mmJSON file of the N, C-alpha and C atoms, coordinates in Angstrom:
{"data_MODEL":{"atom_site":{
"group_PDB":["ATOM","ATOM","ATOM","ATOM","ATOM","ATOM","ATOM","ATOM","ATOM","ATOM","ATOM","ATOM","ATOM","ATOM","ATOM","ATOM","ATOM","ATOM","ATOM","ATOM","ATOM","ATOM","ATOM","ATOM","ATOM","ATOM","ATOM","ATOM","ATOM","ATOM","ATOM","ATOM","ATOM","ATOM","ATOM","ATOM","ATOM","ATOM","ATOM","ATOM","ATOM","ATOM","ATOM","ATOM","ATOM","ATOM","ATOM","ATOM","ATOM","ATOM","ATOM","ATOM","ATOM","ATOM","ATOM","ATOM","ATOM","ATOM","ATOM","ATOM","ATOM","ATOM","ATOM","ATOM","ATOM","ATOM","ATOM","ATOM","ATOM","ATOM","ATOM","ATOM","ATOM","ATOM","ATOM","ATOM","ATOM","ATOM","ATOM","ATOM","ATOM","ATOM","ATOM","ATOM","ATOM","ATOM","ATOM","ATOM","ATOM","ATOM","ATOM","ATOM","ATOM","ATOM","ATOM","ATOM","ATOM","ATOM","ATOM","ATOM","ATOM","ATOM","ATOM","ATOM","ATOM","ATOM","ATOM","ATOM","ATOM","ATOM","ATOM","ATOM","ATOM","ATOM","ATOM","ATOM","ATOM","ATOM","ATOM","ATOM","ATOM","ATOM","ATOM","ATOM","ATOM","ATOM","ATOM","ATOM","ATOM","ATOM","ATOM","ATOM","ATOM","ATOM","ATOM","ATOM","ATOM","ATOM","ATOM","ATOM","ATOM","ATOM","ATOM","ATOM","ATOM","ATOM","ATOM","ATOM","ATOM","ATOM","ATOM","ATOM","ATOM","ATOM","ATOM","ATOM","ATOM","ATOM","ATOM","ATOM","ATOM","ATOM","ATOM","ATOM","ATOM","ATOM","ATOM","ATOM","ATOM","ATOM","ATOM","ATOM","ATOM","ATOM","ATOM","ATOM","ATOM","ATOM","ATOM","ATOM","ATOM","ATOM","ATOM","ATOM","ATOM","ATOM","ATOM","ATOM","ATOM","ATOM","ATOM","ATOM","ATOM","ATOM","ATOM"],
"id":[1,2,3,4,5,6,7,8,9,10,11,12,13,14,15,16,17,18,19,20,21,22,23,24,25,26,27,28,29,30,31,32,33,34,35,36,37,38,39,40,41,42,43,44,45,46,47,48,49,50,51,52,53,54,55,56,57,58,59,60,61,62,63,64,65,66,67,68,69,70,71,72,73,74,75,76,77,78,79,80,81,82,83,84,85,86,87,88,89,90,91,92,93,94,95,96,97,98,99,100,101,102,103,104,105,106,107,108,109,110,111,112,113,114,115,116,117,118,119,120,121,122,123,124,125,126,127,128,129,130,131,132,133,134,135,136,137,138,139,140,141,142,143,144,145,146,147,148,149,150,151,152,153,154,155,156,157,158,159,160,161,162,163,164,165,166,167,168,169,170,171,172,173,174,175,176,177,178,179,180,181,182,183,184,185,186,187,188,189,190,191,192,193,194,195],
"type_symbol":["N","C","C","N","C","C","N","C","C","N","C","C","N","C","C","N","C","C","N","C","C","N","C","C","N","C","C","N","C","C","N","C","C","N","C","C","N","C","C","N","C","C","N","C","C","N","C","C","N","C","C","N","C","C","N","C","C","N","C","C","N","C","C","N","C","C","N","C","C","N","C","C","N","C","C","N","C","C","N","C","C","N","C","C","N","C","C","N","C","C","N","C","C","N","C","C","N","C","C","N","C","C","N","C","C","N","C","C","N","C","C","N","C","C","N","C","C","N","C","C","N","C","C","N","C","C","N","C","C","N","C","C","N","C","C","N","C","C","N","C","C","N","C","C","N","C","C","N","C","C","N","C","C","N","C","C","N","C","C","N","C","C","N","C","C","N","C","C","N","C","C","N","C","C","N","C","C","N","C","C","N","C","C","N","C","C","N","C","C","N","C","C","N","C","C"],
"label_atom_id":["N","CA","C","N","CA","C","N","CA","C","N","CA","C","N","CA","C","N","CA","C","N","CA","C","N","CA","C","N","CA","C","N","CA","C","N","CA","C","N","CA","C","N","CA","C","N","CA","C","N","CA","C","N","CA","C","N","CA","C","N","CA","C","N","CA","C","N","CA","C","N","CA","C","N","CA","C","N","CA","C","N","CA","C","N","CA","C","N","CA","C","N","CA","C","N","CA","C","N","CA","C","N","CA","C","N","CA","C","N","CA","C","N","CA","C","N","CA","C","N","CA","C","N","CA","C","N","CA","C","N","CA","C","N","CA","C","N","CA","C","N","CA","C","N","CA","C","N","CA","C","N","CA","C","N","CA","C","N","CA","C","N","CA","C","N","CA","C","N","CA","C","N","CA","C","N","CA","C","N","CA","C","N","CA","C","N","CA","C","N","CA","C","N","CA","C","N","CA","C","N","CA","C","N","CA","C","N","CA","C","N","CA","C","N","CA","C","N","CA","C","N","CA","C","N","CA","C"],
"label_alt_id":[null,null,null,null,null,null,null,null,null,null,null,null,null,null,null,null,null,null,null,null,null,null,null,null,null,null,null,null,null,null,null,null,null,null,null,null,null,null,null,null,null,null,null,null,null,null,null,null,null,null,null,null,null,null,null,null,null,null,null,null,null,null,null,null,null,null,null,null,null,null,null,null,null,null,null,null,null,null,null,null,null,null,null,null,null,null,null,null,null,null,null,null,null,null,null,null,null,null,null,null,null,null,null,null,null,null,null,null,null,null,null,null,null,null,null,null,null,null,null,null,null,null,null,null,null,null,null,null,null,null,null,null,null,null,null,null,null,null,null,null,null,null,null,null,null,null,null,null,null,null,null,null,null,null,null,null,null,null,null,null,null,null,null,null,null,null,null,null,null,null,null,null,null,null,null,null,null,null,null,null,null,null,null,null,null,null,null,null,null,null,null,null,null,null,null],
"label_comp_id":["MET","MET","MET","THR","THR","THR","LYS","LYS","LYS","TYR","TYR","TYR","GLU","GLU","GLU","ILE","ILE","ILE","ILE","ILE","ILE","LEU","LEU","LEU","TYR","TYR","TYR","TRP","TRP","TRP","SER","SER","SER","ASN","ASN","ASN","GLU","GLU","GLU","ASP","ASP","ASP","GLU","GLU","GLU","THR","THR","THR","PHE","PHE","PHE","ILE","ILE","ILE","ALA","ALA","ALA","GLU","GLU","GLU","VAL","VAL","VAL","PRO","PRO","PRO","GLU","GLU","GLU","LEU","LEU","LEU","ALA","ALA","ALA","GLY","GLY","GLY","CYS","CYS","CYS","ALA","ALA","ALA","ALA","ALA","ALA","ASP","ASP","ASP","GLY","GLY","GLY","SER","SER","SER","THR","THR","THR","ARG","ARG","ARG","GLN","GLN","GLN","GLU","GLU","GLU","ALA","ALA","ALA","LEU","LEU","LEU","ALA","ALA","ALA","ASN","ASN","ASN","VAL","VAL","VAL","GLU","GLU","GLU","THR","THR","THR","VAL","VAL","VAL","ILE","ILE","ILE","ALA","ALA","ALA","GLU","GLU","GLU","TRP","TRP","TRP","LEU","LEU","LEU","GLU","GLU","GLU","THR","THR","THR","ALA","ALA","ALA","ARG","ARG","ARG","GLU","GLU","GLU","LEU","LEU","LEU","GLY","GLY","GLY","ARG","ARG","ARG","PRO","PRO","PRO","TRP","TRP","TRP","PRO","PRO","PRO","ALA","ALA","ALA","ALA","ALA","ALA","PRO","PRO","PRO","PRO","PRO","PRO","SER","SER","SER"],
"label_asym_id":["A","A","A","A","A","A","A","A","A","A","A","A","A","A","A","A","A","A","A","A","A","A","A","A","A","A","A","A","A","A","A","A","A","A","A","A","A","A","A","A","A","A","A","A","A","A","A","A","A","A","A","A","A","A","A","A","A","A","A","A","A","A","A","A","A","A","A","A","A","A","A","A","A","A","A","A","A","A","A","A","A","A","A","A","A","A","A","A","A","A","A","A","A","A","A","A","A","A","A","A","A","A","A","A","A","A","A","A","A","A","A","A","A","A","A","A","A","A","A","A","A","A","A","A","A","A","A","A","A","A","A","A","A","A","A","A","A","A","A","A","A","A","A","A","A","A","A","A","A","A","A","A","A","A","A","A","A","A","A","A","A","A","A","A","A","A","A","A","A","A","A","A","A","A","A","A","A","A","A","A","A","A","A","A","A","A","A","A","A","A","A","A","A","A","A"],
"label_entity_id":["1","1","1","1","1","1","1","1","1","1","1","1","1","1","1","1","1","1","1","1","1","1","1","1","1","1","1","1","1","1","1","1","1","1","1","1","1","1","1","1","1","1","1","1","1","1","1","1","1","1","1","1","1","1","1","1","1","1","1","1","1","1","1","1","1","1","1","1","1","1","1","1","1","1","1","1","1","1","1","1","1","1","1","1","1","1","1","1","1","1","1","1","1","1","1","1","1","1","1","1","1","1","1","1","1","1","1","1","1","1","1","1","1","1","1","1","1","1","1","1","1","1","1","1","1","1","1","1","1","1","1","1","1","1","1","1","1","1","1","1","1","1","1","1","1","1","1","1","1","1","1","1","1","1","1","1","1","1","1","1","1","1","1","1","1","1","1","1","1","1","1","1","1","1","1","1","1","1","1","1","1","1","1","1","1","1","1","1","1","1","1","1","1","1","1"],
"label_seq_id":[1,1,1,2,2,2,3,3,3,4,4,4,5,5,5,6,6,6,7,7,7,8,8,8,9,9,9,10,10,10,11,11,11,12,12,12,13,13,13,14,14,14,15,15,15,16,16,16,17,17,17,18,18,18,19,19,19,20,20,20,21,21,21,22,22,22,23,23,23,24,24,24,25,25,25,26,26,26,27,27,27,28,28,28,29,29,29,30,30,30,31,31,31,32,32,32,33,33,33,34,34,34,35,35,35,36,36,36,37,37,37,38,38,38,39,39,39,40,40,40,41,41,41,42,42,42,43,43,43,44,44,44,45,45,45,46,46,46,47,47,47,48,48,48,49,49,49,50,50,50,51,51,51,52,52,52,53,53,53,54,54,54,55,55,55,56,56,56,57,57,57,58,58,58,59,59,59,60,60,60,61,61,61,62,62,62,63,63,63,64,64,64,65,65,65],
"pdbx_PDB_ins_code":[null,null,null,null,null,null,null,null,null,null,null,null,null,null,null,null,null,null,null,null,null,null,null,null,null,null,null,null,null,null,null,null,null,null,null,null,null,null,null,null,null,null,null,null,null,null,null,null,null,null,null,null,null,null,null,null,null,null,null,null,null,null,null,null,null,null,null,null,null,null,null,null,null,null,null,null,null,null,null,null,null,null,null,null,null,null,null,null,null,null,null,null,null,null,null,null,null,null,null,null,null,null,null,null,null,null,null,null,null,null,null,null,null,null,null,null,null,null,null,null,null,null,null,null,null,null,null,null,null,null,null,null,null,null,null,null,null,null,null,null,null,null,null,null,null,null,null,null,null,null,null,null,null,null,null,null,null,null,null,null,null,null,null,null,null,null,null,null,null,null,null,null,null,null,null,null,null,null,null,null,null,null,null,null,null,null,null,null,null,null,null,null,null,null,null],
"Cartn_x":[90.7,89.936,88.891,89.245,88.714,87.569,86.896,85.524,84.624,85.131,84.334,82.565,81.977,80.825,81.532,80.977,81.043,79.726,79.406,78.765,78.794,77.544,77.771,77.007,77.546,76.336,76.761,75.834,75.833,75.906,76.806,77.222,77.189,75.248,75.336,76.606,77.097,78.273,79.283,79.722,80.761,81.034,79.953,79.259,79.961,79.995,80.654,80.33,80.547,80.516,81.089,80.965,81.839,81.197,82.632,82.329,83.278,82.284,82.681,83.084,84.24,83.974,84.082,82.691,82.809,83.857,84.242,84.808,86.138,86.572,88.206,88.031,88.146,87.912,88.684,88.212,88.628,88.224,88.353,88.827,87.825,87.76,86.795,87.787,86.539,87.04,86.193,86.185,85.446,85.819,84.675,84.388,83.343,84.126,82.971,81.702,82.306,81.386,81.07,79.473,79.594,80.995,81.47,82.33,83.394,84.202,85.151,85.534,84.103,84.383,84.937,83.849,84.108,85.459,85.912,87.768,88.789,88.398,89.529,88.935,88.165,87.927,88.851,88.546,89.164,90.868,91.392,92.657,93.132,92.209,92.858,92.118,91.154,91.258,92.382,93.297,94.555,95.145,96.042,96.503,96.293,94.715,94.859,95.075,94.676,95.493,97.014,98.046,99.443,99.655,99.072,99.631,99.056,98.62,97.989,99.071,99.462,99.968,101.432,102.065,102.971,103.492,102.004,102.497,102.336,101.617,101.533,100.22,99.403,97.84,96.967,96.042,95.126,93.986,92.981,92.407,91.311,89.888,88.775,88.792,88.968,88.657,87.206,87.814,86.297,85.524,84.072,83.637,83.834,83.373,83.54,82.883,82.91,82.09,81.898],
"Cartn_y":[114.217,115.338,116.728,117.179,118.556,118.177,119.346,119.26,120.628,119.724,120.502,119.744,120.774,120.16,118.909,117.505,116.967,116.276,116.776,116.323,114.924,113.903,112.303,111.837,111.94,111.067,110.199,109.92,108.654,108.648,108.466,108.729,107.739,107.784,106.968,107.184,108.07,108.281,107.692,107.596,107.284,105.978,105.284,103.814,103.914,105.233,105.285,106.369,106.482,107.314,108.229,109.572,110.805,111.417,111.657,112.867,113.837,115.19,116.503,117.583,118.178,119.457,120.911,121.493,122.835,123.602,123.665,125.23,124.881,123.417,123.378,123.375,124.077,123.84,122.715,121.809,120.684,119.576,119.667,118.6,117.677,116.658,115.779,113.89,112.872,111.795,110.819,109.625,108.55,107.442,106.409,105.012,103.942,102.584,101.699,101.889,101.829,102.495,104.014,104.215,105.301,105.565,104.157,103.884,104.511,103.831,104.283,105.701,106.352,107.32,108.959,108.152,109.225,109.328,108.086,107.619,107.876,107.924,108.41,110.118,110.482,112.476,112.786,111.738,112.619,112.692,111.485,111.642,113.278,112.757,113.931,115.34,116.103,116.516,117.01,116.345,116.442,116.825,116.537,116.017,117.572,118.369,119.568,120.55,120.413,121.268,121.899,120.461,120.088,121.305,120.577,121.159,122.973,123.508,124.687,125.534,125.156,125.272,125.528,124.112,124.355,125.241,125.918,126.711,128.634,128.529,129.391,130.023,129.264,129.712,129.633,130.359,130.565,129.527,128.955,128.376,128.487,128.083,128.571,127.793,128.009,127.739,126.815,125.605,124.726,125.399,124.911,125.796,124.652,125.78,125.246,123.853,123.277,121.556,122.171],
"Cartn_z":[117.202,116.404,115.901,114.889,114.859,114.091,114.983,114.545,113.401,111.974,110.992,110.609,109.374,109.29,108.38,108.225,106.773,106.573,105.189,104.235,104.004,104.189,103.805,102.871,101.87,100.785,99.389,99.565,98.389,96.829,96.0,94.489,93.988,93.064,91.705,90.617,90.839,89.815,90.177,91.184,91.396,91.987,92.456,93.132,94.129,95.571,95.95,97.455,98.816,99.658,99.522,99.524,99.517,100.905,101.631,102.673,102.139,102.109,102.165,103.086,103.321,104.219,103.809,104.153,103.631,103.873,105.16,105.334,104.528,104.354,103.768,101.996,101.882,100.308,99.486,98.462,98.62,99.33,100.676,101.26,101.123,100.239,100.607,100.139,100.911,100.929,100.217,99.831,99.673,100.234,100.429,100.413,99.978,100.545,99.881,101.247,102.345,103.328,103.899,104.373,105.056,106.504,107.11,108.102,107.539,106.319,105.79,105.077,104.514,103.898,105.029,106.447,107.275,108.171,107.8,108.333,107.481,106.009,105.026,105.156,105.623,105.224,106.436,107.653,109.291,108.681,107.763,107.129,106.639,105.409,104.46,105.486,106.532,106.796,107.385,108.568,109.358,108.143,106.684,106.2,105.333,105.358,105.128,105.396,107.246,107.568,108.159,107.637,107.903,106.878,105.583,104.492,104.526,105.227,105.564,106.047,106.834,108.399,107.637,107.264,106.508,105.275,104.484,103.571,104.328,105.867,106.409,105.787,105.201,104.962,106.556,106.167,106.999,107.223,108.034,107.688,108.574,108.355,109.367,110.445,111.269,113.344,113.095,113.845,113.572,114.628,114.816,116.117,117.043,118.065,119.308,120.495,120.764,121.075,122.065],
"occupancy":[1.0,1.0,1.0,1.0,1.0,1.0,1.0,1.0,1.0,1.0,1.0,1.0,1.0,1.0,1.0,1.0,1.0,1.0,1.0,1.0,1.0,1.0,1.0,1.0,1.0,1.0,1.0,1.0,1.0,1.0,1.0,1.0,1.0,1.0,1.0,1.0,1.0,1.0,1.0,1.0,1.0,1.0,1.0,1.0,1.0,1.0,1.0,1.0,1.0,1.0,1.0,1.0,1.0,1.0,1.0,1.0,1.0,1.0,1.0,1.0,1.0,1.0,1.0,1.0,1.0,1.0,1.0,1.0,1.0,1.0,1.0,1.0,1.0,1.0,1.0,1.0,1.0,1.0,1.0,1.0,1.0,1.0,1.0,1.0,1.0,1.0,1.0,1.0,1.0,1.0,1.0,1.0,1.0,1.0,1.0,1.0,1.0,1.0,1.0,1.0,1.0,1.0,1.0,1.0,1.0,1.0,1.0,1.0,1.0,1.0,1.0,1.0,1.0,1.0,1.0,1.0,1.0,1.0,1.0,1.0,1.0,1.0,1.0,1.0,1.0,1.0,1.0,1.0,1.0,1.0,1.0,1.0,1.0,1.0,1.0,1.0,1.0,1.0,1.0,1.0,1.0,1.0,1.0,1.0,1.0,1.0,1.0,1.0,1.0,1.0,1.0,1.0,1.0,1.0,1.0,1.0,1.0,1.0,1.0,1.0,1.0,1.0,1.0,1.0,1.0,1.0,1.0,1.0,1.0,1.0,1.0,1.0,1.0,1.0,1.0,1.0,1.0,1.0,1.0,1.0,1.0,1.0,1.0,1.0,1.0,1.0,1.0,1.0,1.0,1.0,1.0,1.0,1.0,1.0,1.0],
"B_iso_or_equiv":[0.0,0.0,0.0,0.0,0.0,0.0,0.0,0.0,0.0,0.0,0.0,0.0,0.0,0.0,0.0,0.0,0.0,0.0,0.0,0.0,0.0,0.0,0.0,0.0,0.0,0.0,0.0,0.0,0.0,0.0,0.0,0.0,0.0,0.0,0.0,0.0,0.0,0.0,0.0,0.0,0.0,0.0,0.0,0.0,0.0,0.0,0.0,0.0,0.0,0.0,0.0,0.0,0.0,0.0,0.0,0.0,0.0,0.0,0.0,0.0,0.0,0.0,0.0,0.0,0.0,0.0,0.0,0.0,0.0,0.0,0.0,0.0,0.0,0.0,0.0,0.0,0.0,0.0,0.0,0.0,0.0,0.0,0.0,0.0,0.0,0.0,0.0,0.0,0.0,0.0,0.0,0.0,0.0,0.0,0.0,0.0,0.0,0.0,0.0,0.0,0.0,0.0,0.0,0.0,0.0,0.0,0.0,0.0,0.0,0.0,0.0,0.0,0.0,0.0,0.0,0.0,0.0,0.0,0.0,0.0,0.0,0.0,0.0,0.0,0.0,0.0,0.0,0.0,0.0,0.0,0.0,0.0,0.0,0.0,0.0,0.0,0.0,0.0,0.0,0.0,0.0,0.0,0.0,0.0,0.0,0.0,0.0,0.0,0.0,0.0,0.0,0.0,0.0,0.0,0.0,0.0,0.0,0.0,0.0,0.0,0.0,0.0,0.0,0.0,0.0,0.0,0.0,0.0,0.0,0.0,0.0,0.0,0.0,0.0,0.0,0.0,0.0,0.0,0.0,0.0,0.0,0.0,0.0,0.0,0.0,0.0,0.0,0.0,0.0,0.0,0.0,0.0,0.0,0.0,0.0],
"pdbx_formal_charge":[null,null,null,null,null,null,null,null,null,null,null,null,null,null,null,null,null,null,null,null,null,null,null,null,null,null,null,null,null,null,null,null,null,null,null,null,null,null,null,null,null,null,null,null,null,null,null,null,null,null,null,null,null,null,null,null,null,null,null,null,null,null,null,null,null,null,null,null,null,null,null,null,null,null,null,null,null,null,null,null,null,null,null,null,null,null,null,null,null,null,null,null,null,null,null,null,null,null,null,null,null,null,null,null,null,null,null,null,null,null,null,null,null,null,null,null,null,null,null,null,null,null,null,null,null,null,null,null,null,null,null,null,null,null,null,null,null,null,null,null,null,null,null,null,null,null,null,null,null,null,null,null,null,null,null,null,null,null,null,null,null,null,null,null,null,null,null,null,null,null,null,null,null,null,null,null,null,null,null,null,null,null,null,null,null,null,null,null,null,null,null,null,null,null,null],
"auth_seq_id":[1,1,1,2,2,2,3,3,3,4,4,4,5,5,5,6,6,6,7,7,7,8,8,8,9,9,9,10,10,10,11,11,11,12,12,12,13,13,13,14,14,14,15,15,15,16,16,16,17,17,17,18,18,18,19,19,19,20,20,20,21,21,21,22,22,22,23,23,23,24,24,24,25,25,25,26,26,26,27,27,27,28,28,28,29,29,29,30,30,30,31,31,31,32,32,32,33,33,33,34,34,34,35,35,35,36,36,36,37,37,37,38,38,38,39,39,39,40,40,40,41,41,41,42,42,42,43,43,43,44,44,44,45,45,45,46,46,46,47,47,47,48,48,48,49,49,49,50,50,50,51,51,51,52,52,52,53,53,53,54,54,54,55,55,55,56,56,56,57,57,57,58,58,58,59,59,59,60,60,60,61,61,61,62,62,62,63,63,63,64,64,64,65,65,65],
"auth_comp_id":["MET","MET","MET","THR","THR","THR","LYS","LYS","LYS","TYR","TYR","TYR","GLU","GLU","GLU","ILE","ILE","ILE","ILE","ILE","ILE","LEU","LEU","LEU","TYR","TYR","TYR","TRP","TRP","TRP","SER","SER","SER","ASN","ASN","ASN","GLU","GLU","GLU","ASP","ASP","ASP","GLU","GLU","GLU","THR","THR","THR","PHE","PHE","PHE","ILE","ILE","ILE","ALA","ALA","ALA","GLU","GLU","GLU","VAL","VAL","VAL","PRO","PRO","PRO","GLU","GLU","GLU","LEU","LEU","LEU","ALA","ALA","ALA","GLY","GLY","GLY","CYS","CYS","CYS","ALA","ALA","ALA","ALA","ALA","ALA","ASP","ASP","ASP","GLY","GLY","GLY","SER","SER","SER","THR","THR","THR","ARG","ARG","ARG","GLN","GLN","GLN","GLU","GLU","GLU","ALA","ALA","ALA","LEU","LEU","LEU","ALA","ALA","ALA","ASN","ASN","ASN","VAL","VAL","VAL","GLU","GLU","GLU","THR","THR","THR","VAL","VAL","VAL","ILE","ILE","ILE","ALA","ALA","ALA","GLU","GLU","GLU","TRP","TRP","TRP","LEU","LEU","LEU","GLU","GLU","GLU","THR","THR","THR","ALA","ALA","ALA","ARG","ARG","ARG","GLU","GLU","GLU","LEU","LEU","LEU","GLY","GLY","GLY","ARG","ARG","ARG","PRO","PRO","PRO","TRP","TRP","TRP","PRO","PRO","PRO","ALA","ALA","ALA","ALA","ALA","ALA","PRO","PRO","PRO","PRO","PRO","PRO","SER","SER","SER"],
"auth_asym_id":["A","A","A","A","A","A","A","A","A","A","A","A","A","A","A","A","A","A","A","A","A","A","A","A","A","A","A","A","A","A","A","A","A","A","A","A","A","A","A","A","A","A","A","A","A","A","A","A","A","A","A","A","A","A","A","A","A","A","A","A","A","A","A","A","A","A","A","A","A","A","A","A","A","A","A","A","A","A","A","A","A","A","A","A","A","A","A","A","A","A","A","A","A","A","A","A","A","A","A","A","A","A","A","A","A","A","A","A","A","A","A","A","A","A","A","A","A","A","A","A","A","A","A","A","A","A","A","A","A","A","A","A","A","A","A","A","A","A","A","A","A","A","A","A","A","A","A","A","A","A","A","A","A","A","A","A","A","A","A","A","A","A","A","A","A","A","A","A","A","A","A","A","A","A","A","A","A","A","A","A","A","A","A","A","A","A","A","A","A","A","A","A","A","A","A"],
"auth_atom_id":["N","CA","C","N","CA","C","N","CA","C","N","CA","C","N","CA","C","N","CA","C","N","CA","C","N","CA","C","N","CA","C","N","CA","C","N","CA","C","N","CA","C","N","CA","C","N","CA","C","N","CA","C","N","CA","C","N","CA","C","N","CA","C","N","CA","C","N","CA","C","N","CA","C","N","CA","C","N","CA","C","N","CA","C","N","CA","C","N","CA","C","N","CA","C","N","CA","C","N","CA","C","N","CA","C","N","CA","C","N","CA","C","N","CA","C","N","CA","C","N","CA","C","N","CA","C","N","CA","C","N","CA","C","N","CA","C","N","CA","C","N","CA","C","N","CA","C","N","CA","C","N","CA","C","N","CA","C","N","CA","C","N","CA","C","N","CA","C","N","CA","C","N","CA","C","N","CA","C","N","CA","C","N","CA","C","N","CA","C","N","CA","C","N","CA","C","N","CA","C","N","CA","C","N","CA","C","N","CA","C","N","CA","C","N","CA","C","N","CA","C","N","CA","C","N","CA","C"],
"pdbx_PDB_model_num":[1,1,1,1,1,1,1,1,1,1,1,1,1,1,1,1,1,1,1,1,1,1,1,1,1,1,1,1,1,1,1,1,1,1,1,1,1,1,1,1,1,1,1,1,1,1,1,1,1,1,1,1,1,1,1,1,1,1,1,1,1,1,1,1,1,1,1,1,1,1,1,1,1,1,1,1,1,1,1,1,1,1,1,1,1,1,1,1,1,1,1,1,1,1,1,1,1,1,1,1,1,1,1,1,1,1,1,1,1,1,1,1,1,1,1,1,1,1,1,1,1,1,1,1,1,1,1,1,1,1,1,1,1,1,1,1,1,1,1,1,1,1,1,1,1,1,1,1,1,1,1,1,1,1,1,1,1,1,1,1,1,1,1,1,1,1,1,1,1,1,1,1,1,1,1,1,1,1,1,1,1,1,1,1,1,1,1,1,1,1,1,1,1,1,1]
}}}
């Protein structure tokens, strides 16, 4: 698991939990529970980083543990 800040909140408009990763532009996921949104965003983070790697684009380093 890569360590990036994740902002988790309930969206009344979408009626779902949203998990956003501010350091990775456009990286977000949703879920019907907090746990589902967090699990989904972990998948999206991995896909985001893999796509950036494939395209040769830089990305912000995660803060040290």
